[in-house]
C-alpha positions, 0 to 999 in steps of 0.5 A: 486476469486481464486489464479494464484499463491501461496507462502509460507512465512517463517511462513508457512503462503500461500499467493495467487495473481491474475495475469492479463496478459500485453496487448501488448509488456511486460515491466515489472511486477507489484505486486499491494497490497491493503489497509487495511480492504479489499482484492485484489479485491479492486484494479481492480474495476470496474472489467476488468477496474480498476487499475490493468487492467489499469496497464496491459495496460500499458504493466505490467503483475500485480499480485494482491495479498492479505495479509495474513488473507483475499481473496486468502491468509491464515492467523492465528487469530493473526498477526503483521505489522512486519509480513507484512514487514519482510514475506508477501511482501518479500515472494510476491516479491521474488515470482515474481523475481523468475519467471519473474525478480525483479518487481515494487510495487505499493501499495494503503495506507497499501500496500505502506507504508508496501513495503517501510519499507521493501524496506527500510530495504533490506527485499526486493529488487524491481524496484521502488515503487508507493505508492497511499494514503500511509502514517502512522499516527504518531503526529511528521508527522501532522502539523495542530493541528485539524487535530492531534486531529481527528486522536488522537480520531481515536486512541482512537476508534482504542483501545476500538475496540481492547479492546471490539473486540480483533482486528479491527472490520471493518465490524461492524463499516461499514469501510470495509469487513475485520476485522484487527487482534489485534496484527496489530491494537497495532501496528498501535496505537503504532505508534501514541502513541510513535511518532514511525515508527518501528518494535517490536524490536526498528528497525526504518523505518522513518531512513532507508527510508532516505537511500532508493535508487530507483524510488519512486512515492507517489501519494496524494489527496487533496480530502483525507481529514483524512486518507491520508491528503496531508500534513501528507502524503507528510511528510512520503513520502519525508522522502525517498530521491528523492521521487516524490510526486504528490498531486491531485488537483480538475480538475487533469487527468480529474477528476472534483473533487479530489478523497477521500482515497479509490477513488484514487485506487478503482474508475474508474473515476481515470483512467486517473490518473492510466494511468500516473501512468503506463507511469511515471513507463514505462519511469523508466523502460526503462530508467533502461534497456537502 
């Protein structure tokens, strides 16, 4: 996939994005950010009728962007979670702001929580944030002993991958098409081990989130049984004052069963949910300009 535009981060990494034009009268811009172990192609599936295209039908100019090290973007062999928070998100948002005005961000999983950290620390200025299956794994956010034990086991596997393969070997494990950098993997492991979501200098992103002002929506699902399980995901999102949470249940938005972690953003069966997200943003976009 060839980018429609590129931008260079402060550490000289080139990031790319694909633009889906708005249908009808434009109401604003959206930077649409993907989950880990995938790239920007994931957020418009099926092609032409996925999340990006649905938001465009709601009147938004949608910029599907790739984080460093995948797809339309370049990247060094190693990079960190801090790089996404302080370099990639600000560069992508800044490019769209300069061209069109302050955008919304819709972030699936990783795309949601790195944007929350970037916004909360003043590293980027956005119109608002929609996090889809976005949360951070920390023991204090997981009240279920069973799920806490499962996540702890997952962290053992993550650390094993870092030792054996010097990174997150997603392709080898059949977990996704994109392997992730060792520095990033060590950061994820550190959030769990230290029970602390913050940068490598000790800045506390959870504390910063508690000062956030502006519209924020967290979309979680009862069908997401581990990665962004509703209890932990809600606890993470509600650190932001006024964050609205939609917890999707069986039968909601025309879906027979509540979708799983990836299906929330990459499966065409979620189209009525995506339409509702578009209406939610349109409503708040019109209020901000009235």
